[in-house]
NUTI-525696 format. One record per residue (C-alpha): residue number from 1; residue in three letters; z, x, y. Coordinates in Angstrom, 2 decimals. Layout:
ATOM     i    aa        pz        px        py
ATOM   NUM   ALA         Z         X         Y
...
// end
This chain:
ATOM     i    aa        pz        px        py
ATOM     1   MET      7.69     52.31      1.19
ATOM     2   LYS      8.71     51.39     -2.33
ATOM     3   LYS      9.52     47.86     -1.22
ATOM     4   CYS      6.09     47.46      0.40
ATOM     5   PHE      4.42     48.74     -2.76
ATOM     6   LEU      6.32     46.24     -4.88
ATOM     7   LEU      5.43     43.41     -2.50
ATOM     8   LEU      1.71     44.34     -2.66
ATOM     9   LEU      1.93     44.56     -6.37
ATOM    10   ALA      3.46     41.07     -6.54
ATOM    11   VAL      0.78     39.65     -4.28
ATOM    12   PHE     -1.95     41.24     -6.37
ATOM    13   ALA     -0.43     39.86     -9.54
ATOM    14   ALA     -0.30     36.36     -7.98
ATOM    15   LEU     -3.96     36.63     -6.96
ATOM    16   VAL     -4.93     37.67    -10.49
ATOM    17   LEU     -3.05     34.73    -11.97
ATOM    18   CYS     -4.69     32.31     -9.55
ATOM    19   ALA     -8.20     33.78    -10.03
ATOM    20   GLU     -8.90     31.64    -13.10
ATOM    21   PRO     -9.20     27.94    -12.09
ATOM    22   PRO     -7.57     25.24    -14.15
ATOM    23   LYS     -9.71     24.09    -17.03
ATOM    24   TYR     -8.44     20.47    -16.94
ATOM    25   VAL     -7.75     18.64    -13.73
ATOM    26   PHE     -6.20     15.18    -13.43
ATOM    27   LEU     -6.01     13.34    -10.12
ATOM    28   PHE     -4.04     10.09    -10.25
ATOM    29   ILE     -4.27      7.79     -7.23
ATOM    30   GLY     -2.03      4.72     -6.77
ATOM    31   ASP     -3.93      2.43     -4.39
ATOM    32   GLY     -1.35      1.08     -1.96
ATOM    33   MET      1.38      3.33     -3.48
ATOM    34   SER      3.72      5.22     -1.20
ATOM    35   THR      7.31      6.33     -1.75
ATOM    36   PRO      8.86      2.78     -1.82
ATOM    37   GLN      6.50      1.63     -4.58
ATOM    38   ARG      7.26      4.75     -6.68
ATOM    39   MET     10.99      4.51     -6.12
ATOM    40   ILE     11.31      0.74     -6.78
ATOM    41   ALA      9.43      1.13    -10.11
ATOM    42   ASP     11.66      4.18    -10.87
ATOM    43   GLU     14.93      2.25    -10.10
ATOM    44   PHE     13.72     -0.75    -12.11
ATOM    45   SER     13.05      1.54    -15.10
ATOM    46   ARG     16.49      3.01    -14.86
ATOM    47   ALA     18.13     -0.39    -14.41
ATOM    48   LYS     16.47     -1.58    -17.65
ATOM    49   GLY     17.70      1.47    -19.57
ATOM    50   GLY     14.38      3.34    -19.30
ATOM    51   ASN     13.45      6.82    -18.04
ATOM    52   GLN     12.67      8.17    -14.61
ATOM    53   LEU      8.97      7.93    -13.78
ATOM    54   ILE      7.12     10.97    -15.00
ATOM    55   MET      5.11     11.09    -11.72
ATOM    56   ASN      8.44     11.48     -9.87
ATOM    57   LYS      9.54     14.33    -12.06
ATOM    58   LEU      6.50     16.55    -11.23
ATOM    59   PRO      8.04     19.58     -9.47
ATOM    60   MET      5.68     20.22     -6.52
ATOM    61   GLN      5.84     17.70     -3.69
ATOM    62   ALA      4.05     17.02     -0.51
ATOM    63   THR      4.29     14.32      2.19
ATOM    64   THR      0.74     13.26      2.87
ATOM    65   ARG     -0.66     11.77      6.10
ATOM    66   THR     -3.19      9.00      5.49
ATOM    67   CYS     -4.88      8.03      8.77
ATOM    68   SER     -8.63      7.68      8.94
ATOM    69   ALA    -11.00      8.81     11.68
ATOM    70   SER    -11.00      5.42     13.30
ATOM    71   SER     -7.39      4.23     12.76
ATOM    72   LEU     -3.86      5.34     12.04
ATOM    73   VAL     -3.92      2.61      9.37
ATOM    74   THR     -6.59      3.51      6.89
ATOM    75   ASP     -8.51      1.36      4.51
ATOM    76   SER     -9.19      2.43      0.95
ATOM    77   ALA    -12.79      3.54      1.56
ATOM    78   ALA    -11.87      6.01      4.36
ATOM    79   ALA     -8.82      7.20      2.34
ATOM    80   ALA    -10.90      7.69     -0.80
ATOM    81   THR    -13.51      9.63      1.14
ATOM    82   ALA    -10.74     11.91      2.58
ATOM    83   ILE     -9.10     12.51     -0.80
ATOM    84   ALA    -12.43     12.88     -2.65
ATOM    85   CYS    -14.55     14.70     -0.05
ATOM    86   GLY    -12.13     16.42      2.29
ATOM    87   GLU    -13.25     14.86      5.58
ATOM    88   LYS    -11.94     11.97      7.63
ATOM    89   THR    -14.35      9.08      8.14
ATOM    90   ASN    -14.22      5.58      9.65
ATOM    91   ASN    -12.59      2.63      7.93
ATOM    92   GLY    -15.12      0.97      5.61
ATOM    93   MET    -17.33      4.04      5.18
ATOM    94   LEU    -17.57      5.54      1.70
ATOM    95   GLY    -18.58      9.11      0.81
ATOM    96   VAL    -20.20      9.66      4.17
ATOM    97   ASP    -18.93     11.05      7.47
ATOM    98   THR    -18.60      9.11     10.71
ATOM    99   LYS    -22.30      9.62     11.36
ATOM   100   GLY    -23.29      8.29      8.01
ATOM   101   ARG    -24.18     11.70      6.57
ATOM   102   ARG    -23.55     12.28      2.86
ATOM   103   LEU    -20.46     14.20      1.90
ATOM   104   GLU    -19.90     16.07     -1.36
ATOM   105   SER    -16.94     14.94     -3.46
ATOM   106   VAL    -14.68     17.13     -5.52
ATOM   107   ALA    -16.03     15.45     -8.63
ATOM   108   GLU    -19.60     16.41     -7.69
ATOM   109   VAL    -18.46     20.00     -7.02
ATOM   110   ALA    -16.70     20.07    -10.36
ATOM   111   LYS    -19.81     18.81    -12.18
ATOM   112   LYS    -21.97     21.48    -10.52
ATOM   113   ASN    -19.58     24.05    -11.85
ATOM   114   GLY    -19.81     22.90    -15.45
ATOM   115   TYR    -16.92     20.45    -15.73
ATOM   116   LYS    -17.38     17.02    -17.32
ATOM   117   ILE    -16.30     14.13    -15.13
ATOM   118   GLY    -14.33     11.00    -15.78
ATOM   119   ILE    -13.55      8.10    -13.36
ATOM   120   VAL    -11.09      5.48    -14.50
ATOM   121   THR     -9.58      2.50    -12.62
ATOM   122   SER     -7.77     -0.76    -13.14
ATOM   123   ILE     -9.76     -2.42    -10.32
ATOM   124   THR    -13.55     -2.84    -10.33
ATOM   125   ILE    -15.25      0.45    -10.94
ATOM   126   ASN    -17.42      0.01     -7.82
ATOM   127   HIS    -14.38     -0.52     -5.63
ATOM   128   ALA    -13.62      1.79     -2.71
ATOM   129   THR    -11.33      4.33     -4.35
ATOM   130   PRO    -13.39      5.13     -7.49
ATOM   131   GLY    -16.52      4.86     -5.37
ATOM   132   GLY    -15.32      7.63     -3.12
ATOM   133   PHE    -15.91     10.15     -5.89
ATOM   134   TYR    -19.52      9.28     -6.72
ATOM   135   ALA    -20.96      6.92     -3.99
ATOM   136   HIS    -22.38      7.53     -0.56
ATOM   137   GLN    -22.77      4.29      1.38
ATOM   138   LYS    -22.22      3.27      4.94
ATOM   139   HIS    -19.92      0.44      3.90
ATOM   140   ARG    -17.74     -0.34      0.97
ATOM   141   SER    -19.07     -3.90      0.77
ATOM   142   MET    -22.41     -2.55     -0.61
ATOM   143   GLY    -21.15     -3.06     -4.17
ATOM   144   TYR    -24.60     -3.16     -5.81
ATOM   145   GLU    -25.69      0.02     -4.09
ATOM   146   ILE    -22.44      1.73     -5.05
ATOM   147   GLY    -23.17      0.61     -8.64
ATOM   148   LEU    -26.57      2.33     -8.40
ATOM   149   ASP    -24.83      5.49     -7.23
ATOM   150   LEU    -22.57      5.26    -10.26
ATOM   151   ILE    -25.54      5.14    -12.61
ATOM   152   ASN    -27.29      8.04    -10.89
ATOM   153   SER    -24.19     10.23    -10.67
ATOM   154   GLY    -24.59     11.50    -14.23
ATOM   155   PHE    -20.83     11.55    -14.65
ATOM   156   GLU    -19.91     11.47    -18.30
ATOM   157   TYR    -17.21      8.77    -18.45
ATOM   158   PHE    -16.53      5.59    -16.48
ATOM   159   GLY    -13.71      3.40    -17.71
ATOM   160   GLY    -11.61      0.42    -16.70
ATOM   161   GLY    -12.76     -2.46    -14.53
ATOM   162   GLY    -16.32     -3.78    -14.44
ATOM   163   LEU    -18.74     -4.27    -11.60
ATOM   164   GLY    -17.64     -7.77    -10.69
ATOM   165   LYS    -20.07    -10.00     -8.80
ATOM   166   TYR    -22.33     -7.10     -8.06
ATOM   167   ALA    -23.39     -6.47    -11.67
ATOM   168   ASP    -26.54     -8.54    -11.15
ATOM   169   TYR    -26.48     -9.05     -7.39
ATOM   170   LYS    -29.96    -10.34     -6.62
ATOM   171   LYS    -29.14    -10.71     -2.89
ATOM   172   SER    -29.21     -6.93     -2.46
ATOM   173   LYS    -32.38     -5.68     -0.71
ATOM   174   ASN    -32.20     -2.76     -3.14
ATOM   175   TYR    -32.02     -4.96     -6.25
ATOM   176   ARG    -33.54     -3.30     -9.30
ATOM   177   GLY    -32.00     -5.33    -12.12
ATOM   178   ASN    -28.72     -5.82    -13.91
ATOM   179   LEU    -26.56     -2.75    -13.39
ATOM   180   TYR    -25.22     -2.67    -16.92
ATOM   181   GLU    -28.77     -2.78    -18.27
ATOM   182   LEU    -29.83     -0.03    -15.85
ATOM   183   ALA    -26.85      2.09    -16.96
ATOM   184   ALA    -27.97      1.74    -20.61
ATOM   185   GLN    -31.52      2.69    -19.63
ATOM   186   ASN    -30.08      5.72    -17.89
ATOM   187   GLY    -28.43      7.05    -21.01
ATOM   188   TYR    -24.99      5.36    -20.83
ATOM   189   THR    -23.38      3.80    -23.87
ATOM   190   VAL    -22.05      0.54    -22.36
ATOM   191   VAL    -19.09     -1.05    -24.15
ATOM   192   SER    -16.98     -4.06    -23.11
ATOM   193   THR    -14.21     -4.56    -25.63
ATOM   194   LYS    -11.14     -2.68    -26.62
ATOM   195   GLU    -12.46     -2.33    -30.15
ATOM   196   GLU    -15.68     -0.78    -28.96
ATOM   197   LEU    -13.78      1.64    -26.70
ATOM   198   LEU    -11.44      2.86    -29.42
ATOM   199   ALA    -14.44      3.29    -31.81
ATOM   200   LEU    -16.11      5.77    -29.49
ATOM   201   ARG    -16.14      9.36    -30.66
ATOM   202   PRO    -16.82     12.70    -28.99
ATOM   203   GLY    -20.53     13.50    -28.84
ATOM   204   CYS    -21.54      9.91    -28.11
ATOM   205   GLY    -23.00     10.88    -24.73
ATOM   206   LYS    -22.34      9.30    -21.35
ATOM   207   VAL    -20.05      6.24    -21.55
ATOM   208   PHE    -19.52      3.18    -19.27
ATOM   209   ALA    -16.57      1.34    -20.78
ATOM   210   ARG    -15.37     -1.81    -19.02
ATOM   211   GLY    -12.39     -3.82    -20.11
ATOM   212   ALA    -13.28     -6.83    -17.95
ATOM   213   ASP    -16.10     -8.10    -15.76
ATOM   214   GLY    -13.87     -7.53    -12.78
ATOM   215   GLN    -10.47     -5.83    -12.65
ATOM   216   LEU     -8.30     -5.26    -15.71
ATOM   217   PRO     -5.57     -7.83    -16.37
ATOM   218   PHE     -2.34     -7.12    -14.51
ATOM   219   GLU      0.10     -5.19    -16.69
ATOM   220   ILE      2.56     -8.09    -16.50
ATOM   221   ASP     -0.08    -10.50    -17.95
ATOM   222   SER     -1.36     -8.07    -20.60
ATOM   223   ASP     -1.53     -9.48    -24.19
ATOM   224   GLY     -2.83     -6.33    -25.74
ATOM   225   THR     -6.42     -7.49    -26.25
ATOM   226   VAL     -7.74     -5.46    -23.28
ATOM   227   ALA     -7.35     -1.69    -23.10
ATOM   228   THR     -4.77     -0.58    -20.49
ATOM   229   LEU     -5.13      2.08    -17.89
ATOM   230   ALA     -3.25      4.54    -20.21
ATOM   231   GLU     -5.61      3.76    -23.11
ATOM   232   PHE     -8.74      4.32    -20.99
ATOM   233   THR     -7.19      7.62    -19.89
ATOM   234   ARG     -6.42      8.65    -23.42
ATOM   235   LYS     -9.98      7.85    -24.63
ATOM   236   GLY    -11.40      9.71    -21.57
ATOM   237   ILE     -9.54     12.87    -22.54
ATOM   238   GLU    -10.89     12.58    -26.09
ATOM   239   LEU    -14.50     12.13    -24.98
ATOM   240   LEU    -14.47     14.61    -22.13
ATOM   241   ASP    -12.65     17.54    -23.74
ATOM   242   ASN    -15.04     20.52    -24.09
ATOM   243   PRO    -15.04     24.34    -23.71
ATOM   244   ASN    -15.89     24.05    -19.97
ATOM   245   GLY    -13.09     21.57    -19.13
ATOM   246   PHE    -13.11     18.33    -17.24
ATOM   247   PHE    -12.01     16.58    -14.01
ATOM   248   MET    -10.69     13.07    -14.28
ATOM   249   MET     -9.71     10.70    -11.48
ATOM   250   VAL     -7.50      7.76    -12.58
ATOM   251   GLU     -6.69      5.01    -10.17
ATOM   252   GLY     -4.02      2.38    -10.36
ATOM   253   GLY     -6.04      0.08     -8.21
ATOM   254   THR     -4.20     -3.18     -8.78
ATOM   255   ILE     -0.98     -1.84     -7.24
ATOM   256   ASP     -2.74     -2.57     -3.93
ATOM   257   SER     -3.44     -6.20     -4.98
ATOM   258   CYS      0.21     -6.79     -5.61
ATOM   259   GLY      1.13     -5.16     -2.27
ATOM   260   HIS     -1.20     -7.44     -0.36
ATOM   261   ALA      0.39    -10.37     -2.24
ATOM   262   ASN      3.95     -9.14     -1.51
ATOM   263   GLU      4.63     -9.41     -5.21
ATOM   264   ALA      7.44     -6.98     -6.19
ATOM   265   ALA      7.51     -7.54     -9.93
ATOM   266   GLY      3.74     -7.23    -10.26
ATOM   267   ASN      3.76     -4.19     -8.01
ATOM   268   LEU      6.31     -2.23     -9.97
ATOM   269   THR      4.74     -3.09    -13.35
ATOM   270   GLU      1.39     -1.77    -12.07
ATOM   271   VAL      3.11      1.46    -10.96
ATOM   272   LEU      4.65      1.71    -14.38
ATOM   273   GLY      1.23      1.22    -15.85
ATOM   274   LEU     -0.11      4.08    -13.83
ATOM   275   ASP      2.85      6.19    -14.85
ATOM   276   LYS      2.03      5.60    -18.52
ATOM   277   ALA     -1.41      7.08    -17.82
ATOM   278   VAL      0.24     10.13    -16.15
ATOM   279   ARG      2.37     10.43    -19.26
ATOM   280   VAL     -0.80     10.56    -21.43
ATOM   281   ALA     -2.07     13.38    -19.23
ATOM   282   MET      1.26     15.21    -19.46
ATOM   283   GLU      1.18     14.93    -23.27
ATOM   284   PHE     -2.24     16.61    -23.16
ATOM   285   ALA     -0.97     19.20    -20.63
ATOM   286   GLU      1.84     20.23    -22.93
ATOM   287   ARG     -0.84     21.39    -25.43
ATOM   288   HIS     -2.66     23.26    -22.61
ATOM   289   PRO      0.14     24.33    -20.29
ATOM   290   ASN     -1.69     27.24    -18.68
ATOM   291   GLU     -4.98     25.41    -18.19
ATOM   292   THR     -4.01     22.06    -16.74
ATOM   293   LEU     -3.39     20.73    -13.20
ATOM   294   ILE     -2.00     17.20    -12.64
ATOM   295   ILE     -1.78     15.62     -9.18
ATOM   296   VAL     -0.42     12.18     -8.36
ATOM   297   THR     -0.84     10.64     -4.93
ATOM   298   GLY     -1.55      7.40     -3.08
ATOM   299   ASP     -4.35      6.52     -0.72
ATOM   300   HIS     -2.07      4.53      1.61
ATOM   301   GLU      0.89      2.12      1.58
ATOM   302   THR      0.33     -1.61      1.29
ATOM   303   GLY      2.69     -4.38      2.30
ATOM   304   GLY      5.31     -2.46      4.19
ATOM   305   MET      7.50     -2.54      1.11
ATOM   306   THR     11.16     -1.65      1.70
ATOM   307   MET     14.12     -0.98     -0.57
ATOM   308   GLY     16.53     -3.27      1.21
ATOM   309   PHE     16.69     -6.87      2.55
ATOM   310   ALA     19.15     -8.32      5.04
ATOM   311   GLY     19.97    -11.16      2.64
ATOM   312   THR     21.41     -8.79      0.01
ATOM   313   GLY     23.26     -6.41      2.38
ATOM   314   TYR     23.66     -2.96      0.95
ATOM   315   ASN     22.78     -4.08     -2.62
ATOM   316   LEU     19.59     -3.86     -4.62
ATOM   317   TYR     19.11     -5.89     -7.83
ATOM   318   MET     16.12     -4.36     -9.49
ATOM   319   ASP     16.94     -5.92    -12.90
ATOM   320   ARG     16.33     -9.44    -11.43
ATOM   321   LEU     12.65     -8.67    -11.27
ATOM   322   ALA     12.55     -8.69    -15.05
ATOM   323   ASN     12.89    -12.45    -14.87
ATOM   324   GLN      9.26    -12.72    -13.71
ATOM   325   THR      6.98    -13.14    -16.74
ATOM   326   CYS      3.46    -13.37    -15.17
ATOM   327   SER      1.58    -12.32    -12.13
ATOM   328   ARG      1.37    -14.52     -9.06
ATOM   329   ASN     -2.34    -15.02     -9.81
ATOM   330   GLU     -1.59    -16.21    -13.28
ATOM   331   PHE      1.02    -18.65    -11.94
ATOM   332   VAL     -1.50    -20.06     -9.44
ATOM   333   ARG     -3.99    -20.49    -12.23
ATOM   334   ARG     -1.47    -22.41    -14.27
ATOM   335   VAL     -0.63    -24.75    -11.38
ATOM   336   ARG     -4.29    -25.43    -10.72
ATOM   337   LYS     -4.86    -26.13    -14.36
ATOM   338   ALA     -1.91    -28.53    -14.40
ATOM   339   ARG     -3.31    -30.29    -11.30
ATOM   340   GLU     -6.65    -30.78    -13.02
ATOM   341   ALA     -4.90    -32.40    -15.98
ATOM   342   LYS     -2.68    -34.44    -13.68
ATOM   343   PRO     -4.22    -35.15    -10.22
ATOM   344   ASP     -0.95    -36.59     -8.91
ATOM   345   LEU      1.00    -33.44     -9.81
ATOM   346   ASN      4.26    -33.38     -7.82
ATOM   347   TYR      6.94    -30.89     -6.99
ATOM   348   GLU      9.18    -31.94     -9.88
ATOM   349   ASP      6.24    -31.20    -12.27
ATOM   350   ALA      6.00    -27.68    -10.75
ATOM   351   LYS      9.63    -26.84    -11.28
ATOM   352   PRO      9.34    -25.93    -14.95
ATOM   353   MET      6.37    -23.72    -14.19
ATOM   354   LEU      8.46    -21.93    -11.53
ATOM   355   GLU     11.26    -21.47    -14.06
ATOM   356   LYS      8.95    -20.06    -16.67
ATOM   357   ALA      7.01    -17.71    -14.32
ATOM   358   PHE      9.76    -16.46    -12.04
ATOM   359   GLY     12.97    -17.16    -13.93
ATOM   360   PHE     14.26    -19.44    -11.22
ATOM   361   LYS     16.98    -21.99    -12.01
ATOM   362   PHE     17.40    -25.30    -10.22
ATOM   363   SER     20.91    -26.04    -11.41
ATOM   364   GLY     24.03    -24.24    -12.49
ATOM   365   LYS     25.27    -20.85    -11.28
ATOM   366   GLY     23.88    -17.35    -11.16
ATOM   367   PRO     21.71    -15.06     -9.04
ATOM   368   MET     18.46    -16.77     -9.99
ATOM   369   VAL     19.60    -20.25     -8.90
ATOM   370   ILE     17.41    -21.54     -6.09
ATOM   371   THR     19.44    -22.28     -2.93
ATOM   372   ALA     18.88    -25.41     -0.80
ATOM   373   LYS     17.10    -23.30      1.81
ATOM   374   GLU     14.82    -21.67     -0.83
ATOM   375   GLU     13.98    -25.06     -2.35
ATOM   376   ALA     13.07    -26.39      1.04
ATOM   377   GLU     10.63    -23.45      1.40
ATOM   378   LEU      9.13    -24.16     -2.00
ATOM   379   LYS      8.70    -27.83     -1.36
ATOM   380   LYS      7.08    -27.13      2.02
ATOM   381   ALA      4.71    -24.62      0.37
ATOM   382   PHE      3.80    -26.93     -2.48
ATOM   383   THR      1.93    -29.69     -0.54
ATOM   384   THR      0.34    -30.34      2.80
ATOM   385   SER     -0.68    -33.71      4.25
ATOM   386   LYS     -3.73    -34.42      6.29
ATOM   387   ASN     -5.19    -37.77      7.31
ATOM   388   GLY     -2.71    -39.52      5.02
ATOM   389   LYS     -3.71    -37.43      1.95
ATOM   390   THR     -1.49    -35.00      0.15
ATOM   391   ARG     -2.93    -31.75     -1.21
ATOM   392   VAL     -1.24    -29.36     -3.64
ATOM   393   ARG     -1.38    -25.79     -2.43
ATOM   394   ALA     -1.02    -23.67     -5.61
ATOM   395   ALA     -1.71    -20.36     -3.82
ATOM   396   GLN      0.90    -21.07     -1.07
ATOM   397   LEU      3.46    -22.04     -3.66
ATOM   398   GLY      2.82    -18.73     -5.52
ATOM   399   LYS      3.14    -16.79     -2.30
ATOM   400   THR      6.42    -18.33     -1.33
ATOM   401   ALA      7.84    -17.92     -4.83
ATOM   402   SER      6.90    -14.19     -4.79
ATOM   403   ILE      8.68    -13.68     -1.47
ATOM   404   ILE     11.82    -15.44     -2.74
ATOM   405   MET     11.69    -13.30     -5.85
ATOM   406   SER     11.50    -10.13     -3.77
ATOM   407   HIS     14.44    -11.16     -1.63
ATOM   408   LYS     16.61    -11.97     -4.59
ATOM   409   ALA     16.03     -8.40     -5.77
ATOM   410   GLY     16.71     -6.98     -2.28
ATOM   411   ILE     13.16     -6.00     -1.47
ATOM   412   GLY     11.55     -6.66      1.92
ATOM   413   TRP      8.00     -6.72      3.16
ATOM   414   THR      6.65     -6.25      6.70
ATOM   415   SER      2.96     -6.96      6.12
ATOM   416   GLY      0.28     -8.45      3.94
ATOM   417   ALA     -1.97     -5.54      4.85
ATOM   418   HIS     -1.92     -1.72      4.84
ATOM   419   THR      0.50      0.39      6.85
ATOM   420   ALA      0.35      3.93      8.24
ATOM   421   LEU      3.32      5.11      6.18
ATOM   422   PRO      2.70      8.60      4.65
ATOM   423   VAL      2.45      8.79      0.82
ATOM   424   LEU      4.12     11.15     -1.61
ATOM   425   THR      1.93     13.63     -3.52
ATOM   426   THR      3.47     15.30     -6.61
ATOM   427   SER      1.90     17.83     -8.89
ATOM   428   TRP      2.37     20.03    -11.93
ATOM   429   GLY      0.61     22.93    -13.57
ATOM   430   LYS     -1.93     25.60    -12.70
ATOM   431   GLY     -2.39     25.68     -8.96
ATOM   432   SER      0.14     22.99     -8.17
ATOM   433   GLU      1.95     25.31     -5.80
ATOM   434   ASN     -0.93     24.63     -3.36
ATOM   435   PHE      0.09     21.03     -2.95
ATOM   436   THR      3.37     21.25     -1.03
ATOM   437   GLY      4.70     20.60      2.46
ATOM   438   PHE      3.36     18.17      5.00
ATOM   439   ILE     -0.40     17.82      4.40
ATOM   440   GLU     -3.40     15.70      5.33
ATOM   441   ASN     -5.03     13.63      2.58
ATOM   442   THR     -8.19     15.69      3.17
ATOM   443   ASP     -6.28     18.76      2.09
ATOM   444   ILE     -6.24     17.50     -1.50
ATOM   445   ALA    -10.03     17.67     -1.75
ATOM   446   LYS    -10.28     20.92      0.17
ATOM   447   LYS     -7.82     22.64     -2.13
ATOM   448   LEU     -9.35     21.25     -5.26
ATOM   449   LYS    -12.86     22.22     -4.14
ATOM   450   ALA    -11.70     25.74     -3.45
ATOM   451   VAL    -10.16     26.04     -6.93
ATOM   452   LEU    -13.02     24.31     -8.81
ATOM   453   SER    -15.72     26.35     -7.08
ATOM   454   LYS    -14.43     29.67     -8.45
// end
């Protein structure tokens, strides 16, 4: 009898402790980030004398199923809808169910309950993942309409990438004008430089802060002139903090881009960039330990990334990836620029660019020396001939160089698209015990809505 009484008392105490919802909620989403992406970035950090990723140190863990209503392999729109709204929908659909009916996101629930809302991403702000928290459209390709939903959301802070080609998309049948101008007319302070972002102070009202017209620069290409994901997160905390608390979704959207490109060095640096943003949140949480919930997850895996490649046997060489100094996109840009300056650009001209960008060596000894087989692959990728004319293929050269770089590090890829691999969800803080076990991606929204509706 006494044991039953003590058990009931413990349950009652637990219910009392959980009755008060977290005041501050951070949801971090790595687009295309599953366990391999997290672990490769983690092992790279350790190999270079750094620390374990903070996202991998969060104590509560869950394996998370990612399928959509229409496919075992989800796209980002359906995955975002599941994580944001708590319901499976078809690939391509955003913030609506399979019948096209509007769904309510966790961010919208939080706003109704007095929280301020922030949405941050390294990709375009009207992309699928951020859009899942404020937009309701039948297809993710409706970038202009998603932008209109952003403006009408009333959310207090948008930061990161811009609206891309849809900023003034006159082809839309719903065209009403330039979206940045419409946002300003709707009460948003619109800023576009790092200096303007850092100058913002609490009380400035709603903010739409873009660091670029499209996505933010890749972390590996950053020169410090554009605010990083971590800096947008830090400013969001400063602007959103208030007595009623806030909900902030932060997406590492360009992890996915590097996954599609099978670019290991770019991928891990994007994961490290997201981890820096998580660290910013943890620093804030340390000042509010009993009021903060932090969740880190992925929407799906991209690329079929594996920690192991037949060519390196049982060995991984994460440190070799440090030889890459720019993104594949930047390398392609450089080759195209060189071709414009020299129309008869040849393979020998491209070698120094390969050395500078990827750390390859074409003579001597060492792990970064290009083998005869690898050089044959690079030469084949560099040009193609048709009707007696030779054409330089900068994009194909970049792709082949990225694959070679991955293989030298011991990393394999199975796809240039998404896979159905489950993702890892980790969490810390008030209510984090609810995010454990084997869960559906929809459970994240369902559990958050239940907490934030109290």
